[in-house]
C-alpha positions as CSV (number, residue, x, y, z in Angstrom):
1,M,53.4,28.1,196.1
2,Y,55.2,26.9,192.8
3,P,56.6,23.6,191.9
4,Q,60.3,23.2,192.6
5,Q,62.2,24.1,189.2
6,E,64.1,21.3,187.9
7,D,64.6,21.8,183.9
8,G,65.9,25.2,184.0
9,D,62.5,26.6,182.0
10,L,61.4,30.2,183.8
11,Y,57.9,30.0,182.4
12,H,55.1,28.0,183.9
13,G,51.3,28.0,183.4
14,L,49.9,28.5,179.8
15,S,53.2,29.8,178.6
16,R,54.7,28.2,175.4
17,K,58.4,28.0,175.2
18,L,59.6,29.2,171.7
19,T,61.5,27.1,169.7
20,F,64.1,27.2,167.1
21,D,61.9,27.0,164.4
22,R,60.1,30.3,165.2
23,M,63.6,32.2,165.6
24,I,65.0,34.4,162.9
25,P,68.4,33.5,162.5
26,P,70.8,36.6,163.0
27,Y,74.0,37.6,161.4
28,G,77.4,38.1,162.7
29,L,78.7,41.4,162.7
30,E,82.0,43.0,163.7
31,V,82.4,46.6,164.6
32,T,85.2,48.7,165.7
33,Y,86.1,52.1,166.9
34,D,88.3,53.6,164.2
35,K,86.6,52.1,161.2
36,T,83.0,52.6,159.9
37,T,81.2,49.7,158.7
38,H,78.6,49.8,155.9
39,I,75.7,47.7,155.3
40,I,74.0,48.0,152.0
41,F,70.2,46.9,152.3
42,P,67.9,46.2,149.1
43,S,65.7,48.6,150.0
44,A,65.0,51.8,151.9
45,V,65.6,51.7,155.9
46,R,62.8,52.6,157.7
47,Y,63.5,51.4,161.4
48,V,66.9,50.6,163.4
49,D,67.3,49.6,166.6
50,L,70.4,49.4,168.9
51,G,71.0,46.9,171.7
52,S,73.7,49.0,173.4
53,P,75.2,52.6,173.8
54,N,78.5,50.8,172.7
55,L,77.0,51.1,169.0
56,I,75.9,54.2,166.9
57,A,74.4,53.6,163.6
58,G,72.7,56.0,161.0
59,K,71.6,56.3,157.4
60,A,74.8,57.3,154.9
61,D,74.1,60.7,153.8
62,G,72.5,60.9,150.6
63,S,71.0,57.2,150.7
64,E,68.2,55.7,152.1
65,N,69.6,52.3,152.1
66,V,72.9,52.2,153.5
67,I,73.5,52.2,157.3
68,R,76.5,52.8,159.1
69,V,77.7,51.1,162.3
70,K,80.7,51.7,164.6
71,A,81.4,51.3,168.2
72,T,81.3,54.3,170.6
73,R,84.0,52.8,173.0
74,K,87.1,50.5,172.1
75,N,87.5,46.9,173.1
76,F,84.0,46.3,174.9
77,R,83.3,42.8,175.7
78,E,79.6,42.3,176.1
79,E,77.7,41.1,172.6
80,T,75.4,43.1,171.9
81,N,72.6,43.2,168.8
82,M,70.9,45.5,166.2
83,S,67.7,44.8,164.4
84,V,66.7,46.7,161.0
85,I,63.2,46.6,159.2
86,T,63.3,47.9,155.3
87,E,60.3,49.4,153.3
88,S,60.3,46.1,151.7
89,G,58.9,44.4,154.8
90,S,62.0,42.5,155.5
91,F,63.4,42.3,159.2
92,Y,67.3,41.7,159.5
93,T,68.6,40.7,162.9
94,F,72.5,41.0,163.6
95,N,74.5,39.9,166.9
96,V,77.3,42.5,167.2
97,K,80.7,42.1,168.6
98,Y,84.0,44.1,168.8
99,A,87.0,43.5,166.9
100,D,90.1,45.2,166.4
101,E,90.3,44.7,162.6
102,P,86.8,43.7,161.4
103,L,86.6,41.0,158.6
104,L,84.1,43.0,156.7
105,L,83.7,46.2,156.4
106,N,81.2,46.7,153.7
107,I,78.4,44.1,153.4
108,E,75.4,43.9,150.8
109,M,72.5,42.0,152.2
110,A,70.8,40.0,149.7
111,D,67.1,39.9,149.6
112,F,66.0,36.5,149.2
113,I,62.6,34.8,150.5
114,N,64.0,31.7,151.8
115,D,67.4,30.1,152.7
116,G,66.2,26.9,151.4
117,S,65.9,25.4,154.6
118,E,62.9,22.9,155.6
119,V,63.4,23.6,159.5
120,N,64.3,27.2,159.6
121,R,62.6,30.7,158.9
122,P,63.7,32.9,156.2
123,N,66.7,34.9,157.4
124,N,64.8,38.1,156.6
125,A,60.9,37.8,157.7
126,L,58.3,38.9,154.8
127,D,55.3,39.6,157.1
128,I,55.9,43.1,158.4
129,Y,53.1,45.3,157.7
130,L,54.1,49.1,157.1
131,K,51.3,51.7,158.4
132,E,50.9,53.6,154.8
133,L,50.0,50.2,153.0
134,G,47.6,49.3,155.5
135,S,46.8,45.7,155.7
136,E,48.7,45.2,152.1
137,S,52.2,43.4,152.5
138,P,55.2,45.4,151.2
139,K,56.7,42.3,149.6
140,L,53.3,41.6,147.8
141,V,52.9,45.3,146.4
142,H,57.0,44.8,145.0
143,L,55.7,41.7,143.4
144,I,52.7,43.1,141.7
145,S,54.5,46.0,140.5
146,K,57.4,43.8,139.0
147,A,54.8,41.9,137.4
148,I,52.9,44.5,136.0
149,H,56.2,45.8,134.6
150,K,57.3,42.8,133.3
151,D,54.3,41.7,131.6
152,N,53.9,45.1,130.1
153,R,50.5,45.1,128.6
154,R,48.7,47.9,127.1
155,H,44.9,47.8,128.5
156,I,44.1,51.4,127.9
157,K,44.9,53.2,124.8
158,H,43.4,56.3,124.8
159,I,44.5,58.3,127.8
160,G,47.5,59.9,127.6
161,S,49.3,63.3,126.5
162,K,51.8,64.6,123.7
163,A,53.5,67.9,123.3
164,F,57.1,68.8,121.9
165,G,57.9,65.3,121.3
166,I,57.1,63.9,124.6
167,Q,54.3,61.5,125.3
168,Y,52.9,60.3,128.4
169,L,50.4,57.4,128.5
170,L,48.6,55.4,131.2
171,R,48.9,51.6,129.8
172,G,46.8,50.1,132.6
173,L,45.3,50.6,136.0
174,Y,45.3,47.7,138.3
175,T,43.8,47.2,141.9
176,H,44.5,44.9,144.7
177,N,43.4,45.1,148.0
178,G,42.7,49.0,148.3
179,L,45.5,50.1,146.5
180,L,45.7,51.3,142.8
181,Y,48.4,50.6,140.3
182,F,49.0,52.7,137.6
183,H,51.1,51.4,134.5
184,T,52.5,54.6,132.7
185,Q,55.2,55.0,129.9
186,V,56.9,58.1,128.6
187,K,57.7,58.3,124.9
188,N,60.3,60.5,123.5
189,T,60.4,61.0,119.8
190,S,62.5,63.9,119.4
191,N,66.7,63.6,119.6
192,V,67.2,65.4,122.7
193,P,67.2,63.6,125.9
194,Y,64.2,64.2,128.6
195,E,64.6,64.6,132.5
196,V,62.1,64.5,134.3
197,D,61.8,67.2,136.8
198,F,58.7,65.5,139.1
199,V,55.6,63.6,138.4
200,T,52.5,64.5,140.4
201,F,49.2,62.8,140.8
202,K,46.1,65.1,141.0
203,I,42.0,64.9,141.5
204,V,40.9,67.8,139.6
205,D,37.1,69.0,138.7
206,K,36.6,68.1,135.2
207,K,34.2,70.9,134.6
208,V,34.2,74.1,136.4
209,L,31.6,76.5,136.3
210,K,31.9,80.2,136.1
211,R,32.6,81.7,139.5
212,T,33.7,78.3,141.0
213,A,36.8,77.7,142.6
214,I,38.8,74.7,141.4
215,Q,39.0,71.9,143.6
216,E,42.3,69.8,143.3
217,Q,43.6,67.2,145.7
218,V,47.3,66.1,145.1
219,I,47.9,62.4,146.0
220,F,51.0,61.1,146.9
221,P,52.3,57.9,145.8
222,L,53.1,55.4,148.2
223,R,55.3,53.4,145.9
224,A,57.1,53.6,142.4
225,Y,58.9,50.8,140.5
226,N,61.3,51.3,137.9
227,Y,60.6,55.1,138.2
228,A,62.5,56.5,135.5
229,T,64.3,60.1,135.8
230,A,65.5,60.5,132.4
231,V,64.6,59.2,128.7
232,A,67.1,59.6,126.0
233,G,66.1,60.6,122.4
234,K,64.2,58.4,120.4
235,K,63.4,55.8,123.2
236,D,60.8,55.2,125.9
C-alpha cells in the first residue's frame, strides 16, 4: 500500500523532483497556417523534434541553419513544443501555439553562453556532445578554432606549396583531446582573384618502391573555421 496523496507530487521513494534551476527556459513561438515562420540559428541544425502533428518543420532549401515552421491545420488550440540541436552543441526549445497573425515571422537566435541570471540555466545548453567529435564539446572545438585564428601565430615555417602565384602554408598544428587542429593560410600574390574549388586532406606514402601500389587515405575534416572560398588578388 502507498501513503495517501496529499501534496500533488506523483513521485515516491528515491525519485528526486526536478527543480526550476534545472530547467532550460523555452521560447514562445507563434505559427499560422497561411504563413511560414523562419528561425535562423548561429550554426547548422542537426536535430529537430516536433511535439505535435499540428506542426511541420524542415531546413530551408540550400541552407543548413534556417528552419521553416508552419501549422498543418488551422486554429489548433493545444499548445505544443519544438526542440532543436545545432552543430555547435546548443539546445533550443520552444513552446508553440497557433495565432492568426504571428507577431514574429523571421527570428534570429543569438548564440550566447548565459543570460546573466544566477539562478537559471543558460537559454541554450552547451554540454550536448555530437557523435563525430567523440568526448569533445562542440562549443570548445569552436572556441579553440576561434582562438587559433585570432592569435594567428606561425609556429611552422617550412611546410607549404607555391605555384602560379598561389601559396598554401601550414602555420601551426595543435592537438586537444584527440583532435588535430590545422592552421593554414592561402596567399595570392597575383592580380587575379583565386577561387578555392575544394580542399582535401590525405595520408599518402612518402616513399614508394617500384611495382608497389600507392596507399592513400582521405581524411574528412570535422569542422572548419573561417573557411575561405575565394582569395582576392594580392590578398591572403
